[in-house]
N, CA, C, O and CB atoms as a CASP TS submission, in Angstrom:
PFRMAT TS
TARGET T0000
AUTHOR 0000-0000-0000
METHOD Language model
MODEL 1
PARENT N/A
ATOM      1  N   MET     1     -49.492  26.949  -4.696  1.00  0.00           N
ATOM      2  CA  MET     1     -50.254  27.730  -5.157  1.00  0.00           C
ATOM      3  C   MET     1     -51.804  27.515  -4.440  1.00  0.00           C
ATOM      4  O   MET     1     -52.398  26.437  -4.400  1.00  0.00           O
ATOM      5  CB  MET     1     -50.116  27.556  -6.608  1.00  0.00           C
ATOM      6  N   LEU     2     -52.319  28.863  -3.867  1.00  0.00           N
ATOM      7  CA  LEU     2     -53.506  28.767  -3.210  1.00  0.00           C
ATOM      8  C   LEU     2     -54.651  28.987  -3.849  1.00  0.00           C
ATOM      9  O   LEU     2     -54.702  29.872  -4.703  1.00  0.00           O
ATOM     10  CB  LEU     2     -53.512  29.473  -2.275  1.00  0.00           C
ATOM     11  N   ARG     3     -55.936  28.089  -3.484  1.00  0.00           N
ATOM     12  CA  ARG     3     -57.273  28.943  -4.270  1.00  0.00           C
ATOM     13  C   ARG     3     -58.031  28.568  -3.148  1.00  0.00           C
ATOM     14  O   ARG     3     -57.539  28.150  -2.099  1.00  0.00           O
ATOM     15  CB  ARG     3     -58.010  28.410  -5.993  1.00  0.00           C
ATOM     16  N   THR     4     -59.460  28.746  -3.413  1.00  0.00           N
ATOM     17  CA  THR     4     -60.472  28.855  -2.648  1.00  0.00           C
ATOM     18  C   THR     4     -61.742  27.951  -3.438  1.00  0.00           C
ATOM     19  O   THR     4     -61.953  27.960  -4.651  1.00  0.00           O
ATOM     20  CB  THR     4     -60.714  30.439  -2.402  1.00  0.00           C
ATOM     21  N   ALA     5     -62.316  27.374  -2.666  1.00  0.00           N
ATOM     22  CA  ALA     5     -63.755  26.726  -3.172  1.00  0.00           C
ATOM     23  C   ALA     5     -64.768  26.504  -2.042  1.00  0.00           C
ATOM     24  O   ALA     5     -64.368  26.330  -0.891  1.00  0.00           O
ATOM     25  CB  ALA     5     -63.533  25.231  -3.875  1.00  0.00           C
ATOM     26  N   SER     6     -66.147  26.506  -2.368  1.00  0.00           N
ATOM     27  CA  SER     6     -67.096  26.581  -1.609  1.00  0.00           C
ATOM     28  C   SER     6     -67.999  24.960  -1.659  1.00  0.00           C
ATOM     29  O   SER     6     -68.465  24.369  -2.633  1.00  0.00           O
ATOM     30  CB  SER     6     -67.863  27.927  -2.088  1.00  0.00           C
ATOM     31  N   ILE     7     -67.997  24.656  -0.473  1.00  0.00           N
ATOM     32  CA  ILE     7     -68.700  23.300  -0.215  1.00  0.00           C
ATOM     33  C   ILE     7     -69.638  23.575   0.622  1.00  0.00           C
ATOM     34  O   ILE     7     -69.235  23.879   1.745  1.00  0.00           O
ATOM     35  CB  ILE     7     -67.889  22.178   0.333  1.00  0.00           C
ATOM     36  N   ASN     8     -71.095  23.572   0.413  1.00  0.00           N
ATOM     37  CA  ASN     8     -72.026  23.394   1.116  1.00  0.00           C
ATOM     38  C   ASN     8     -72.263  24.887   1.782  1.00  0.00           C
ATOM     39  O   ASN     8     -72.725  25.093   2.905  1.00  0.00           O
ATOM     40  CB  ASN     8     -71.746  22.221   1.990  1.00  0.00           C
ATOM     41  N   GLY     9     -71.834  25.887   0.813  1.00  0.00           N
ATOM     42  CA  GLY     9     -71.780  27.339   1.596  1.00  0.00           C
ATOM     43  C   GLY     9     -70.611  27.691   2.564  1.00  0.00           C
ATOM     44  O   GLY     9     -70.686  28.616   3.373  1.00  0.00           O
ATOM     45  N   THR    10     -69.529  26.886   2.420  1.00  0.00           N
ATOM     46  CA  THR    10     -68.801  27.112   3.401  1.00  0.00           C
ATOM     47  C   THR    10     -67.396  27.236   2.512  1.00  0.00           C
ATOM     48  O   THR    10     -66.960  26.347   1.780  1.00  0.00           O
ATOM     49  CB  THR    10     -68.959  25.993   4.573  1.00  0.00           C
ATOM     50  N   ASP    11     -66.759  28.598   2.752  1.00  0.00           N
ATOM     51  CA  ASP    11     -65.750  28.989   2.032  1.00  0.00           C
ATOM     52  C   ASP    11     -64.429  28.175   2.211  1.00  0.00           C
ATOM     53  O   ASP    11     -63.749  28.793   3.031  1.00  0.00           O
ATOM     54  CB  ASP    11     -65.590  30.311   2.308  1.00  0.00           C
ATOM     55  N   LEU    12     -63.829  27.145   1.827  1.00  0.00           N
ATOM     56  CA  LEU    12     -62.372  26.538   2.183  1.00  0.00           C
ATOM     57  C   LEU    12     -61.230  27.194   1.350  1.00  0.00           C
ATOM     58  O   LEU    12     -61.378  27.433   0.151  1.00  0.00           O
ATOM     59  CB  LEU    12     -62.322  24.893   1.874  1.00  0.00           C
ATOM     60  N   LEU    13     -60.051  27.485   2.051  1.00  0.00           N
ATOM     61  CA  LEU    13     -58.876  27.550   1.433  1.00  0.00           C
ATOM     62  C   LEU    13     -57.835  26.352   1.093  1.00  0.00           C
ATOM     63  O   LEU    13     -57.151  25.871   1.996  1.00  0.00           O
ATOM     64  CB  LEU    13     -58.327  28.377   2.126  1.00  0.00           C
ATOM     65  N   LEU    14     -57.765  26.000   0.076  1.00  0.00           N
ATOM     66  CA  LEU    14     -57.190  24.733  -0.353  1.00  0.00           C
ATOM     67  C   LEU    14     -55.952  25.214  -0.467  1.00  0.00           C
ATOM     68  O   LEU    14     -55.753  26.424  -0.572  1.00  0.00           O
ATOM     69  CB  LEU    14     -57.737  24.024  -1.610  1.00  0.00           C
ATOM     70  N   ASN    15     -54.851  24.203  -0.457  1.00  0.00           N
ATOM     71  CA  ASN    15     -53.422  24.079  -0.882  1.00  0.00           C
ATOM     72  C   ASN    15     -53.369  23.276  -1.871  1.00  0.00           C
ATOM     73  O   ASN    15     -53.596  22.080  -1.691  1.00  0.00           O
ATOM     74  CB  ASN    15     -52.511  23.631   0.076  1.00  0.00           C
ATOM     75  N   ALA    16     -53.091  23.725  -2.989  1.00  0.00           N
ATOM     76  CA  ALA    16     -52.257  22.467  -4.126  1.00  0.00           C
ATOM     77  C   ALA    16     -51.144  21.459  -3.767  1.00  0.00           C
ATOM     78  O   ALA    16     -49.915  21.539  -3.778  1.00  0.00           O
ATOM     79  CB  ALA    16     -51.453  23.208  -5.293  1.00  0.00           C
ATOM     80  N   VAL    17     -51.980  20.519  -3.458  1.00  0.00           N
ATOM     81  CA  VAL    17     -50.780  19.395  -3.010  1.00  0.00           C
ATOM     82  C   VAL    17     -50.938  18.343  -4.398  1.00  0.00           C
ATOM     83  O   VAL    17     -51.760  18.341  -5.315  1.00  0.00           O
ATOM     84  CB  VAL    17     -51.197  18.395  -1.166  1.00  0.00           C
ATOM     85  N   SER    18     -49.868  17.548  -4.123  1.00  0.00           N
ATOM     86  CA  SER    18     -49.580  16.354  -5.149  1.00  0.00           C
ATOM     87  C   SER    18     -50.485  15.159  -4.861  1.00  0.00           C
ATOM     88  O   SER    18     -50.840  14.924  -3.706  1.00  0.00           O
ATOM     89  CB  SER    18     -48.013  15.831  -5.058  1.00  0.00           C
ATOM     90  N   ALA    19     -50.795  14.536  -5.703  1.00  0.00           N
ATOM     91  CA  ALA    19     -51.902  13.375  -5.581  1.00  0.00           C
ATOM     92  C   ALA    19     -51.110  12.213  -4.690  1.00  0.00           C
ATOM     93  O   ALA    19     -51.798  11.332  -4.174  1.00  0.00           O
ATOM     94  CB  ALA    19     -52.439  12.712  -7.278  1.00  0.00           C
ATOM     95  N   GLY    20     -50.003  12.210  -4.551  1.00  0.00           N
ATOM     96  CA  GLY    20     -49.426  11.298  -3.669  1.00  0.00           C
ATOM     97  C   GLY    20     -49.787  11.723  -2.267  1.00  0.00           C
ATOM     98  O   GLY    20     -50.259  10.954  -1.429  1.00  0.00           O
ATOM     99  N   GLU    21     -49.461  13.365  -2.018  1.00  0.00           N
ATOM    100  CA  GLU    21     -49.806  13.446  -0.580  1.00  0.00           C
ATOM    101  C   GLU    21     -51.171  13.316  -0.124  1.00  0.00           C
ATOM    102  O   GLU    21     -51.465  12.826   0.966  1.00  0.00           O
ATOM    103  CB  GLU    21     -49.395  14.614  -0.100  1.00  0.00           C
ATOM    104  N   LEU    22     -52.141  13.832  -1.105  1.00  0.00           N
ATOM    105  CA  LEU    22     -53.444  13.424  -0.798  1.00  0.00           C
ATOM    106  C   LEU    22     -53.741  12.055  -0.627  1.00  0.00           C
ATOM    107  O   LEU    22     -54.767  11.733  -0.029  1.00  0.00           O
ATOM    108  CB  LEU    22     -54.228  13.856  -1.683  1.00  0.00           C
ATOM    109  N   ALA    23     -52.793  11.026  -1.183  1.00  0.00           N
ATOM    110  CA  ALA    23     -53.363   9.764  -1.185  1.00  0.00           C
ATOM    111  C   ALA    23     -52.737   9.038  -0.039  1.00  0.00           C
ATOM    112  O   ALA    23     -53.223   7.994   0.397  1.00  0.00           O
ATOM    113  CB  ALA    23     -53.183   9.058  -2.508  1.00  0.00           C
ATOM    114  N   ASP    24     -51.529   9.656   0.508  1.00  0.00           N
ATOM    115  CA  ASP    24     -51.022   9.314   1.840  1.00  0.00           C
ATOM    116  C   ASP    24     -51.955   9.829   3.035  1.00  0.00           C
ATOM    117  O   ASP    24     -52.193   9.136   4.024  1.00  0.00           O
ATOM    118  CB  ASP    24     -49.591   9.919   1.985  1.00  0.00           C
ATOM    119  N   GLN    25     -52.476  11.161   2.832  1.00  0.00           N
ATOM    120  CA  GLN    25     -53.199  11.757   3.877  1.00  0.00           C
ATOM    121  C   GLN    25     -54.804  10.474   4.081  1.00  0.00           C
ATOM    122  O   GLN    25     -55.141  10.002   5.166  1.00  0.00           O
ATOM    123  CB  GLN    25     -53.594  13.681   3.262  1.00  0.00           C
ATOM    124  N   ILE    26     -55.429  10.221   2.892  1.00  0.00           N
ATOM    125  CA  ILE    26     -56.415   9.408   2.674  1.00  0.00           C
ATOM    126  C   ILE    26     -56.063   8.262   3.643  1.00  0.00           C
ATOM    127  O   ILE    26     -56.625   7.896   4.675  1.00  0.00           O
ATOM    128  CB  ILE    26     -56.563   9.054   1.201  1.00  0.00           C
ATOM    129  N   GLU    27     -54.804   7.736   2.915  1.00  0.00           N
ATOM    130  CA  GLU    27     -54.362   6.159   3.528  1.00  0.00           C
ATOM    131  C   GLU    27     -54.186   6.190   5.282  1.00  0.00           C
ATOM    132  O   GLU    27     -54.312   5.267   6.087  1.00  0.00           O
ATOM    133  CB  GLU    27     -52.582   5.635   2.759  1.00  0.00           C
ATOM    134  N   ALA    28     -53.834   7.684   5.508  1.00  0.00           N
ATOM    135  CA  ALA    28     -53.700   7.602   6.932  1.00  0.00           C
ATOM    136  C   ALA    28     -54.878   7.802   7.753  1.00  0.00           C
ATOM    137  O   ALA    28     -54.746   7.536   8.947  1.00  0.00           O
ATOM    138  CB  ALA    28     -52.783   8.488   7.337  1.00  0.00           C
ATOM    139  N   LEU    29     -56.210   8.295   7.272  1.00  0.00           N
ATOM    140  CA  LEU    29     -57.081   8.858   7.662  1.00  0.00           C
ATOM    141  C   LEU    29     -57.959   7.203   7.607  1.00  0.00           C
ATOM    142  O   LEU    29     -58.468   6.719   8.618  1.00  0.00           O
ATOM    143  CB  LEU    29     -57.460  10.299   6.785  1.00  0.00           C
ATOM    144  N   SER    30     -57.981   6.717   6.632  1.00  0.00           N
ATOM    145  CA  SER    30     -58.591   5.211   6.662  1.00  0.00           C
ATOM    146  C   SER    30     -58.107   4.441   7.569  1.00  0.00           C
ATOM    147  O   SER    30     -58.843   3.612   8.104  1.00  0.00           O
ATOM    148  CB  SER    30     -58.417   4.441   5.491  1.00  0.00           C
ATOM    149  N   GLN    31     -56.905   4.548   7.887  1.00  0.00           N
ATOM    150  CA  GLN    31     -56.492   3.440   8.902  1.00  0.00           C
ATOM    151  C   GLN    31     -56.955   3.952  10.176  1.00  0.00           C
ATOM    152  O   GLN    31     -57.329   3.169  11.049  1.00  0.00           O
ATOM    153  CB  GLN    31     -54.882   3.113   8.965  1.00  0.00           C
ATOM    154  N   GLU    32     -56.959   5.348  10.367  1.00  0.00           N
ATOM    155  CA  GLU    32     -57.415   5.782  11.833  1.00  0.00           C
ATOM    156  C   GLU    32     -58.837   5.515  11.898  1.00  0.00           C
ATOM    157  O   GLU    32     -59.297   5.016  12.924  1.00  0.00           O
ATOM    158  CB  GLU    32     -57.148   7.369  12.200  1.00  0.00           C
ATOM    159  N   ALA    33     -59.792   5.872  10.640  1.00  0.00           N
ATOM    160  CA  ALA    33     -61.157   5.179  10.875  1.00  0.00           C
ATOM    161  C   ALA    33     -61.260   3.494  11.407  1.00  0.00           C
ATOM    162  O   ALA    33     -62.040   3.024  12.235  1.00  0.00           O
ATOM    163  CB  ALA    33     -61.893   5.288   9.422  1.00  0.00           C
ATOM    164  N   ASN    34     -60.441   2.962  10.804  1.00  0.00           N
ATOM    165  CA  ASN    34     -60.640   1.631  11.002  1.00  0.00           C
ATOM    166  C   ASN    34     -59.919   1.217  12.384  1.00  0.00           C
ATOM    167  O   ASN    34     -59.891   0.003  12.587  1.00  0.00           O
ATOM    168  CB  ASN    34     -60.118   0.855   9.759  1.00  0.00           C
ATOM    169  N   ILE    35     -59.465   1.854  13.141  1.00  0.00           N
ATOM    170  CA  ILE    35     -58.839   1.758  14.759  1.00  0.00           C
ATOM    171  C   ILE    35     -60.057   2.165  15.374  1.00  0.00           C
ATOM    172  O   ILE    35     -60.689   1.509  16.202  1.00  0.00           O
ATOM    173  CB  ILE    35     -57.408   2.856  15.264  1.00  0.00           C
ATOM    174  N   MET    36     -60.416   3.553  14.814  1.00  0.00           N
ATOM    175  CA  MET    36     -61.661   3.998  15.670  1.00  0.00           C
ATOM    176  C   MET    36     -63.056   3.034  15.566  1.00  0.00           C
ATOM    177  O   MET    36     -63.805   3.060  16.543  1.00  0.00           O
ATOM    178  CB  MET    36     -62.069   5.545  15.152  1.00  0.00           C
ATOM    179  N   ARG    37     -63.387   2.271  14.527  1.00  0.00           N
ATOM    180  CA  ARG    37     -64.260   1.423  14.479  1.00  0.00           C
ATOM    181  C   ARG    37     -64.087   0.294  15.210  1.00  0.00           C
ATOM    182  O   ARG    37     -65.105  -0.176  15.718  1.00  0.00           O
ATOM    183  CB  ARG    37     -64.457   1.184  13.398  1.00  0.00           C
ATOM    184  N   ALA    38     -62.625  -0.493  15.468  1.00  0.00           N
ATOM    185  CA  ALA    38     -62.329  -1.569  16.324  1.00  0.00           C
ATOM    186  C   ALA    38     -62.317  -1.141  17.672  1.00  0.00           C
ATOM    187  O   ALA    38     -62.381  -2.023  18.528  1.00  0.00           O
ATOM    188  CB  ALA    38     -61.107  -2.186  15.999  1.00  0.00           C
ATOM    189  N   ARG    39     -62.246   0.072  18.039  1.00  0.00           N
ATOM    190  CA  ARG    39     -62.479   0.738  19.306  1.00  0.00           C
ATOM    191  C   ARG    39     -63.946   0.762  19.856  1.00  0.00           C
ATOM    192  O   ARG    39     -64.375   0.509  20.982  1.00  0.00           O
ATOM    193  CB  ARG    39     -62.015   2.111  19.164  1.00  0.00           C
ATOM    194  N   SER    40     -64.518   1.110  18.815  1.00  0.00           N
ATOM    195  CA  SER    40     -66.133   1.414  19.161  1.00  0.00           C
ATOM    196  C   SER    40     -66.745   0.076  19.366  1.00  0.00           C
ATOM    197  O   SER    40     -67.482  -0.214  20.308  1.00  0.00           O
ATOM    198  CB  SER    40     -67.025   2.240  17.879  1.00  0.00           C
ATOM    199  N   ARG    41     -66.256  -0.971  18.089  1.00  0.00           N
ATOM    200  CA  ARG    41     -66.940  -2.240  18.528  1.00  0.00           C
ATOM    201  C   ARG    41     -66.362  -2.870  19.994  1.00  0.00           C
ATOM    202  O   ARG    41     -67.237  -3.590  20.475  1.00  0.00           O
ATOM    203  CB  ARG    41     -66.718  -3.351  17.306  1.00  0.00           C
ATOM    204  N   SER    42     -65.440  -2.829  20.644  1.00  0.00           N
ATOM    205  CA  SER    42     -64.587  -3.172  21.455  1.00  0.00           C
ATOM    206  C   SER    42     -65.386  -2.439  22.939  1.00  0.00           C
ATOM    207  O   SER    42     -65.408  -2.995  24.037  1.00  0.00           O
ATOM    208  CB  SER    42     -63.028  -2.650  20.908  1.00  0.00           C
ATOM    209  N   LEU    43     -65.996  -1.092  22.629  1.00  0.00           N
ATOM    210  CA  LEU    43     -66.781  -0.615  24.046  1.00  0.00           C
ATOM    211  C   LEU    43     -68.232  -1.156  24.014  1.00  0.00           C
ATOM    212  O   LEU    43     -69.000  -1.197  24.975  1.00  0.00           O
ATOM    213  CB  LEU    43     -66.881   1.161  24.217  1.00  0.00           C
ATOM    214  N   VAL    44     -68.492  -1.586  22.676  1.00  0.00           N
ATOM    215  CA  VAL    44     -70.128  -1.972  22.511  1.00  0.00           C
ATOM    216  C   VAL    44     -70.036  -3.174  23.353  1.00  0.00           C
ATOM    217  O   VAL    44     -70.682  -3.317  24.392  1.00  0.00           O
ATOM    218  CB  VAL    44     -70.802  -2.335  20.795  1.00  0.00           C
ATOM    219  N   ALA    45     -69.071  -4.178  22.788  1.00  0.00           N
ATOM    220  CA  ALA    45     -68.863  -5.299  23.613  1.00  0.00           C
ATOM    221  C   ALA    45     -68.743  -5.354  25.206  1.00  0.00           C
ATOM    222  O   ALA    45     -69.135  -6.305  25.883  1.00  0.00           O
ATOM    223  CB  ALA    45     -67.796  -5.771  23.149  1.00  0.00           C
ATOM    224  N   GLN    46     -68.172  -4.251  25.682  1.00  0.00           N
ATOM    225  CA  GLN    46     -67.940  -4.114  26.882  1.00  0.00           C
ATOM    226  C   GLN    46     -69.131  -3.378  27.485  1.00  0.00           C
ATOM    227  O   GLN    46     -69.366  -3.564  28.679  1.00  0.00           O
ATOM    228  CB  GLN    46     -66.697  -3.520  27.042  1.00  0.00           C
ATOM    229  N   LEU    47     -69.851  -2.617  26.824  1.00  0.00           N
ATOM    230  CA  LEU    47     -71.222  -2.045  27.527  1.00  0.00           C
ATOM    231  C   LEU    47     -72.103  -2.893  27.505  1.00  0.00           C
ATOM    232  O   LEU    47     -72.881  -2.764  28.450  1.00  0.00           O
ATOM    233  CB  LEU    47     -71.863  -0.883  26.967  1.00  0.00           C
ATOM    234  N   SER    48     -72.404  -3.987  26.611  1.00  0.00           N
ATOM    235  CA  SER    48     -73.129  -5.318  26.498  1.00  0.00           C
ATOM    236  C   SER    48     -72.638  -6.090  27.625  1.00  0.00           C
ATOM    237  O   SER    48     -73.596  -6.640  28.168  1.00  0.00           O
ATOM    238  CB  SER    48     -72.882  -6.100  25.118  1.00  0.00           C
ATOM    239  N   TYR    49     -71.415  -6.388  28.263  1.00  0.00           N
ATOM    240  CA  TYR    49     -71.115  -7.309  29.010  1.00  0.00           C
ATOM    241  C   TYR    49     -71.520  -6.539  30.461  1.00  0.00           C
ATOM    242  O   TYR    49     -71.910  -7.197  31.425  1.00  0.00           O
ATOM    243  CB  TYR    49     -69.611  -7.817  28.733  1.00  0.00           C
ATOM    244  N   LEU    50     -71.396  -5.214  30.497  1.00  0.00           N
ATOM    245  CA  LEU    50     -71.702  -4.669  31.780  1.00  0.00           C
ATOM    246  C   LEU    50     -73.171  -4.739  31.835  1.00  0.00           C
ATOM    247  O   LEU    50     -73.651  -4.870  32.961  1.00  0.00           O
ATOM    248  CB  LEU    50     -71.152  -3.232  32.000  1.00  0.00           C
ATOM    249  N   GLN    51     -73.859  -4.687  30.980  1.00  0.00           N
ATOM    250  CA  GLN    51     -75.421  -4.382  30.866  1.00  0.00           C
ATOM    251  C   GLN    51     -76.058  -5.803  31.448  1.00  0.00           C
ATOM    252  O   GLN    51     -77.041  -5.969  32.170  1.00  0.00           O
ATOM    253  CB  GLN    51     -75.974  -4.012  29.081  1.00  0.00           C
ATOM    254  N   GLN    52     -75.151  -6.752  30.878  1.00  0.00           N
ATOM    255  CA  GLN    52     -75.511  -8.369  31.573  1.00  0.00           C
ATOM    256  C   GLN    52     -75.203  -8.200  32.798  1.00  0.00           C
ATOM    257  O   GLN    52     -76.113  -8.368  33.611  1.00  0.00           O
ATOM    258  CB  GLN    52     -74.661  -9.760  31.052  1.00  0.00           C
ATOM    259  N   GLN    53     -74.067  -7.883  33.221  1.00  0.00           N
ATOM    260  CA  GLN    53     -73.935  -7.844  34.668  1.00  0.00           C
ATOM    261  C   GLN    53     -74.915  -7.074  35.351  1.00  0.00           C
ATOM    262  O   GLN    53     -75.556  -7.745  36.160  1.00  0.00           O
ATOM    263  CB  GLN    53     -72.696  -7.359  35.040  1.00  0.00           C
ATOM    264  N   PHE    54     -75.199  -5.997  35.285  1.00  0.00           N
ATOM    265  CA  PHE    54     -76.071  -5.317  35.881  1.00  0.00           C
ATOM    266  C   PHE    54     -77.318  -5.925  35.809  1.00  0.00           C
ATOM    267  O   PHE    54     -77.742  -6.226  36.925  1.00  0.00           O
ATOM    268  CB  PHE    54     -76.074  -4.134  35.454  1.00  0.00           C
ATOM    269  N   ASP    55     -78.121  -6.237  34.800  1.00  0.00           N
ATOM    270  CA  ASP    55     -79.200  -6.994  34.834  1.00  0.00           C
ATOM    271  C   ASP    55     -79.192  -8.466  35.789  1.00  0.00           C
ATOM    272  O   ASP    55     -80.170  -8.849  36.430  1.00  0.00           O
ATOM    273  CB  ASP    55     -79.426  -7.229  33.407  1.00  0.00           C
ATOM    274  N   GLU    56     -78.074  -9.070  35.734  1.00  0.00           N
ATOM    275  CA  GLU    56     -78.012 -10.142  37.101  1.00  0.00           C
ATOM    276  C   GLU    56     -77.939  -9.599  38.304  1.00  0.00           C
ATOM    277  O   GLU    56     -78.606 -10.164  39.171  1.00  0.00           O
ATOM    278  CB  GLU    56     -76.831 -11.059  37.162  1.00  0.00           C
ATOM    279  N   LEU    57     -77.256  -8.563  38.648  1.00  0.00           N
ATOM    280  CA  LEU    57     -77.039  -7.912  39.946  1.00  0.00           C
ATOM    281  C   LEU    57     -78.576  -7.497  40.414  1.00  0.00           C
ATOM    282  O   LEU    57     -79.059  -7.382  41.540  1.00  0.00           O
ATOM    283  CB  LEU    57     -75.949  -6.545  39.794  1.00  0.00           C
ATOM    284  N   LEU    58     -79.055  -7.348  39.309  1.00  0.00           N
ATOM    285  CA  LEU    58     -80.835  -6.600  39.518  1.00  0.00           C
ATOM    286  C   LEU    58     -81.474  -7.967  40.252  1.00  0.00           C
ATOM    287  O   LEU    58     -81.828  -8.203  41.407  1.00  0.00           O
ATOM    288  CB  LEU    58     -81.987  -6.120  37.542  1.00  0.00           C
ATOM    289  N   GLU    59     -81.446  -8.742  39.026  1.00  0.00           N
ATOM    290  CA  GLU    59     -82.044 -10.119  39.666  1.00  0.00           C
ATOM    291  C   GLU    59     -81.753 -10.998  40.960  1.00  0.00           C
ATOM    292  O   GLU    59     -82.498 -11.766  41.569  1.00  0.00           O
ATOM    293  CB  GLU    59     -81.831 -10.984  38.789  1.00  0.00           C
ATOM    294  N   MET    60     -80.417 -10.636  41.184  1.00  0.00           N
ATOM    295  CA  MET    60     -79.925 -11.077  42.658  1.00  0.00           C
ATOM    296  C   MET    60     -80.621 -10.076  43.775  1.00  0.00           C
ATOM    297  O   MET    60     -80.881 -10.543  44.884  1.00  0.00           O
ATOM    298  CB  MET    60     -78.123 -10.949  42.783  1.00  0.00           C
ATOM    299  N   TYR    61     -80.871  -8.925  43.523  1.00  0.00           N
ATOM    300  CA  TYR    61     -81.171  -8.157  44.766  1.00  0.00           C
ATOM    301  C   TYR    61     -82.673  -8.372  44.759  1.00  0.00           C
ATOM    302  O   TYR    61     -83.199  -8.359  45.872  1.00  0.00           O
ATOM    303  CB  TYR    61     -80.682  -6.516  44.767  1.00  0.00           C
ATOM    304  N   ASP    62     -83.508  -8.579  43.644  1.00  0.00           N
ATOM    305  CA  ASP    62     -84.870  -8.999  43.572  1.00  0.00           C
ATOM    306  C   ASP    62     -85.143 -10.018  44.515  1.00  0.00           C
ATOM    307  O   ASP    62     -86.086  -9.947  45.304  1.00  0.00           O
ATOM    308  CB  ASP    62     -85.221  -9.447  42.280  1.00  0.00           C
ATOM    309  N   GLN    63     -84.148 -11.202  44.445  1.00  0.00           N
ATOM    310  CA  GLN    63     -84.134 -12.315  44.745  1.00  0.00           C
ATOM    311  C   GLN    63     -83.876 -12.033  46.373  1.00  0.00           C
ATOM    312  O   GLN    63     -84.623 -12.462  47.252  1.00  0.00           O
ATOM    313  CB  GLN    63     -83.160 -13.132  43.865  1.00  0.00           C
ATOM    314  N   LEU    64     -82.938 -11.405  46.558  1.00  0.00           N
ATOM    315  CA  LEU    64     -82.661 -11.354  48.079  1.00  0.00           C
ATOM    316  C   LEU    64     -83.966 -10.442  48.665  1.00  0.00           C
ATOM    317  O   LEU    64     -84.431 -10.700  49.775  1.00  0.00           O
ATOM    318  CB  LEU    64     -81.006 -10.567  48.440  1.00  0.00           C
ATOM    319  N   LYS    65     -84.471  -9.445  47.892  1.00  0.00           N
ATOM    320  CA  LYS    65     -85.352  -8.500  48.541  1.00  0.00           C
ATOM    321  C   LYS    65     -86.658  -9.431  48.946  1.00  0.00           C
ATOM    322  O   LYS    65     -87.456  -9.177  49.848  1.00  0.00           O
ATOM    323  CB  LYS    65     -85.721  -7.175  47.493  1.00  0.00           C
ATOM    324  N   ALA    66     -86.680 -10.613  48.027  1.00  0.00           N
ATOM    325  CA  ALA    66     -88.071 -11.573  48.284  1.00  0.00           C
ATOM    326  C   ALA    66     -87.452 -12.231  49.295  1.00  0.00           C
ATOM    327  O   ALA    66     -88.124 -12.064  50.313  1.00  0.00           O
ATOM    328  CB  ALA    66     -88.729 -12.675  47.004  1.00  0.00           C
ATOM    329  N   LEU    67     -86.479 -12.909  49.512  1.00  0.00           N
ATOM    330  CA  LEU    67     -86.175 -13.610  50.774  1.00  0.00           C
ATOM    331  C   LEU    67     -86.251 -12.627  52.037  1.00  0.00           C
ATOM    332  O   LEU    67     -86.687 -13.195  53.038  1.00  0.00           O
ATOM    333  CB  LEU    67     -84.723 -14.259  50.665  1.00  0.00           C
ATOM    334  N   PHE    68     -85.980 -11.511  52.179  1.00  0.00           N
ATOM    335  CA  PHE    68     -85.961 -10.728  53.050  1.00  0.00           C
ATOM    336  C   PHE    68     -87.614 -10.673  53.805  1.00  0.00           C
ATOM    337  O   PHE    68     -88.019 -10.869  54.951  1.00  0.00           O
ATOM    338  CB  PHE    68     -85.373  -9.467  52.382  1.00  0.00           C
ATOM    339  N   VAL    69     -88.308 -10.283  52.435  1.00  0.00           N
ATOM    340  CA  VAL    69     -89.648 -10.175  52.945  1.00  0.00           C
ATOM    341  C   VAL    69     -90.426 -11.324  53.385  1.00  0.00           C
ATOM    342  O   VAL    69     -91.465 -11.196  54.033  1.00  0.00           O
ATOM    343  CB  VAL    69     -90.358  -9.605  52.051  1.00  0.00           C
ATOM    344  N   LEU    70     -89.883 -12.562  53.005  1.00  0.00           N
ATOM    345  CA  LEU    70     -90.862 -13.607  53.342  1.00  0.00           C
ATOM    346  C   LEU    70     -89.965 -14.259  54.673  1.00  0.00           C
ATOM    347  O   LEU    70     -90.393 -15.268  55.234  1.00  0.00           O
ATOM    348  CB  LEU    70     -91.221 -14.784  51.895  1.00  0.00           C
ATOM    349  N   GLY    71     -88.757 -13.633  55.104  1.00  0.00           N
ATOM    350  CA  GLY    71     -88.360 -14.381  56.173  1.00  0.00           C
ATOM    351  C   GLY    71     -88.723 -13.124  57.357  1.00  0.00           C
ATOM    352  O   GLY    71     -88.634 -13.358  58.563  1.00  0.00           O
ATOM    353  N   ARG    72     -89.059 -12.039  56.919  1.00  0.00           N
ATOM    354  CA  ARG    72     -89.775 -11.235  57.956  1.00  0.00           C
ATOM    355  C   ARG    72     -91.246 -11.811  58.015  1.00  0.00           C
ATOM    356  O   ARG    72     -91.720 -12.247  59.064  1.00  0.00           O
ATOM    357  CB  ARG    72     -89.761  -9.601  57.583  1.00  0.00           C
ATOM    358  N   ASP    73     -91.741 -11.793  57.158  1.00  0.00           N
ATOM    359  CA  ASP    73     -93.281 -12.214  57.487  1.00  0.00           C
ATOM    360  C   ASP    73     -93.202 -13.836  58.268  1.00  0.00           C
ATOM    361  O   ASP    73     -93.955 -14.137  59.195  1.00  0.00           O
ATOM    362  CB  ASP    73     -94.318 -12.293  55.777  1.00  0.00           C
ATOM    363  N   ASP    74     -92.262 -14.679  57.759  1.00  0.00           N
ATOM    364  CA  ASP    74     -92.320 -15.849  58.694  1.00  0.00           C
ATOM    365  C   ASP    74     -91.951 -15.294  60.394  1.00  0.00           C
ATOM    366  O   ASP    74     -92.636 -15.664  61.348  1.00  0.00           O
ATOM    367  CB  ASP    74     -91.089 -17.073  58.072  1.00  0.00           C
ATOM    368  N   GLY    75     -91.030 -14.574  60.501  1.00  0.00           N
ATOM    369  CA  GLY    75     -90.506 -14.448  61.655  1.00  0.00           C
ATOM    370  C   GLY    75     -91.515 -13.595  63.115  1.00  0.00           C
ATOM    371  O   GLY    75     -91.345 -13.591  64.334  1.00  0.00           O
ATOM    372  N   GLU    76     -92.693 -12.875  62.083  1.00  0.00           N
ATOM    373  CA  GLU    76     -93.234 -12.156  62.930  1.00  0.00           C
ATOM    374  C   GLU    76     -94.678 -12.814  63.006  1.00  0.00           C
ATOM    375  O   GLU    76     -95.527 -12.354  63.769  1.00  0.00           O
ATOM    376  CB  GLU    76     -93.118 -10.704  62.557  1.00  0.00           C
TER
END
């Protein structure tokens, strides 16, 4: 059986499916959402680590630049 519905002004064509099929689809989507959340947390952790490494590299660069300037001033 086919029927139409309108959600937020958008017309949708709905297939009548059993409650069991819907429950299975909802469970599958829930599992996918959990996987996506876990991946998202992992990516955030990786980005945080990379930001920390980048900040450390910038600090080293600033230190090397200061040493270079001091060394150049001492040599001249």
